[in-house]
N, C-alpha and C positions, 0 to 999 in steps of 0.2 A: 339343559344339561349337555350330555355327551352324545346325544342321539338326534338323528334327523327323522321326524315323523311325517308320513305322507299317506295319501290314498291313491290307488290306481284302478283301473277298470281293464277288463279283457274282453276281446271281440267275443260276442255270442253269449257273454254273462250279463245278467241284468244289473247285479249288485256290485258295490264297491268292495275293495279289498284293503284292509288298513295294515300298514307295515312300518317298520324302521329300520335304519341302519346305524351302526355304532361307530362314531368316530369321524367318518367321512362318507361320501356318497359312492365311493368304490368299494365299501365293505360289502359282506354278503348281506342279503335281504333277509329280514325276520318277519314272517307273516304273523301278525297278532290276532287278526280277526278276519275271516272270509265270510262276508255276509250271504255269499251264494250258497255256502254249506249251511248256514243257519236257516235259510229259506227252503231248503229242501223239504218236500211234503206239505208245503203251505203255499196258498194262493197269494199271500201278501206277507211282506216282511219289512219292518222299519226299525232302525237304530235310533233310540231316543238320546241317551247321553254316552260319551265315550271319553273317559277320563283316566289318565295314567297317574299312578301315585307320585309323590314328590321325589321318591328314591328310584323311580322307574322300574320297579319290581312287580307292581300290581296293576291290573287293569280293571276299572268298574265300567260296566257297560250294561244297556238295557234294550230290551227287544220287544217289539209288538207284533204278533202274527194275525191279529184279528182285525186291525183297521180302526179300533175305537180309541186310539191314542192313549192307551193305558199300557205301561211297560213294566216287565218284570226285570229287575236289576240283578246281575251276576258279578262276581269278583273272580279274576282268573290270575294265577300265578304265571308271570310272563317269562320265567326261566323254564318251567316245566310244562306250561300249557295246560296245567290242572286246576280246576275250578275250586274254590274254597266252598264250604258248606252254605255260606251265606247267600240266600236268595231272598231278594226284597220285593214283594208284589206292589202292584198298583202305583207305580211311580211315574213321574211326568218328566219334562224336559231339561231339568236342571239338576245337577249334583256337583260337589267339590270334595276334595280330600283336604283333611287337616294335615299339618306338616309332621304329625307323628306316624303318618302312614298306616294308621290303623283305625282312623276315625272318618266317616263319611257322612256329609250332609246332603239330604236329597229332599225333593218336592213331591207332595202328593195332591190330588185334586178333590174337590167336592163333588156332589151330584151332579151338578150343572158343568162338569169338566173346567172348572175354574181352579188353577193352582192356588191353594189357600194355606197350605201348611209346610213348614220346614221342619224336618226331622233330624236327629242325630243318631247315627248307628255305629257301634263299636264292633270290630270284626270279632266273630266267634260267639257273639251274644244272639238272643232271639229277637229278630226284627219286630215281633209283635210287641216288644217291650221298649221300643225305640223311644226316646224322649222327643216331644214336639218342642222346639225352641222358639218357633214363632207360628201364630196363627192370625190369619187375615180375616177379620169379620166383615169388612165392608165388601159388598158383592161386586162393586164397581172397580175393585182392586185386585191385581194379580201379584202373586209373590214368586220370587225366584232367589237362588243361592248362586253366588259367583265369587271370583277371587280377584284381588288387584294384580295388575301385571307384575308386581314385584314378588308376588306369592306370599306376601307377609300378612295380608288380612283377608279374612273372609267377609263378604258383603251380602247382606239380606236386603233386596230392593223390593219395594211394595208400590205398584203405580197403577194409575187409571190413565185414560187418555190425556189428561191435562195436568195431573199431579203425580209427584213422586216422593219417596221417603227412603232413607238408607239407614241400616244399622251395621255396625262393624264389630269385628272380634279378631284378636291376634290369632293367627293360624297356628301358632305354637302352643295355644292354651285352648283347646277345642271344648273343654268342659266348662268354660268361662260363660259370662252373660254378654250377649250383644248389646251395644250401646247406640242409641239413636244419634245421628249427626245433627239433623235438623227434623223437628216433627213435621209431618205433613201441613202444607199450607195450600189453601184452595188456589188452583190455577198456577201453581208454581211447580216447575219441573227443575230437578238438580241431578247431576250425575258425578260419580266420584271415582278417583283412582288415587294412587299413593306413590310417593317418592321421598326418601330420606325421612325427615321429621314432620312432613307435610301431607296432607290431603290436598288434591287439585280437584276443584269443583267447577263444572259449568252450570250455569242456571240462567233462566229467562225471566227471572223476577225483575220487573221494571226494564226488561231488556228483551224484546220480542226476538232479536237475533242472536241472543245469548252473549253472555260475558264470562271470562274465566278468572277464578279466584284461588287463592290458597289459604289454608288454615292449619294451625299446630294441631297434631293428632291428640295431644294432651288437652286440648281446649277447643273442641270442634264446634262449638256452638256458632249460629250464624252471625252473632255480634262479632265474632273474631275473624270473619272472612276478609280477606285482603285481595283487592282487585289487582290483577296483573295484565289482563288484556280487557279494556273497557267495551261497552256495547258501542256498536257502530250501526247507523241506520242503513248503510249500503253493503254491509259484509255480514253474512250469517256464519257463525262457528257451528259447524255440523258435528264435529267430533274432535277428540285429542287423544294422543298416545304418548306414554312416557318411557323413555329409555334411560340407561345409566347417566349419560351426559347430555341428553337432548329432550326437548319437548316438541312434538309434532303436533301441528294444529290444521285440521282440515276446514276450509273455509269456502264459502260460496259468494260470488259477487256477479251481479247482472248475468246469472244463469251460467256462469263459469266456475268450475271448480279449482281451487288453489291448494297447495300444500305448504305450510310455512314451517320451517325448522329453526328452533330457538335453542341457543346454548344455555 
């Protein structure tokens, strides 16, 4: 949006300070969260999630002051620095806003500290009644919630060391149902982002160094995936990023890292 978001530290202080400036970097600094203040009176303090709403008016953040990696989530009005009544206990490391600026999706863990459930919270309602939109029953899989770089789609990823699975939902319709892109397939990893009318997908199916494909959002089944960068024996695709007019591919060849920009 119209803000520059950044973190900084100060000499003699242990924790980060989260800030923003509006319009340009010469604008006055707005301190959103000073973790040093949150840590006062505690031997330990950690921030789990830090997510600003799409309209830049609200901040969802979570804090752990015990060291057990279980976080309480808070929501703060960034104009007044006043907290909303919503406090969500026992969350973990992922959360995302829907585009209505009042719905938050977040993750909780099971007794083994495995992120296994994705919940939906509507601001102003009782967190104890939040809907579970996804529950991962396989103990070898971990669940998380994220958003495409375009901010158009919410993504639930569920993955083990060797296998992954994605579900998507239009971020403008948070009460909707998440749709599976491709059901988990043993020893197949795939990763998803969005641009225009397409999902971009990297996968290692029959491609140990990964290949890059696209698929129409309306028909995301694997049968419709179209290869745009094939598998290469000597070049590994580590990651990719989508921008308005460019695709950036991070590659590795013979131990050297390369960045390729494609219009």
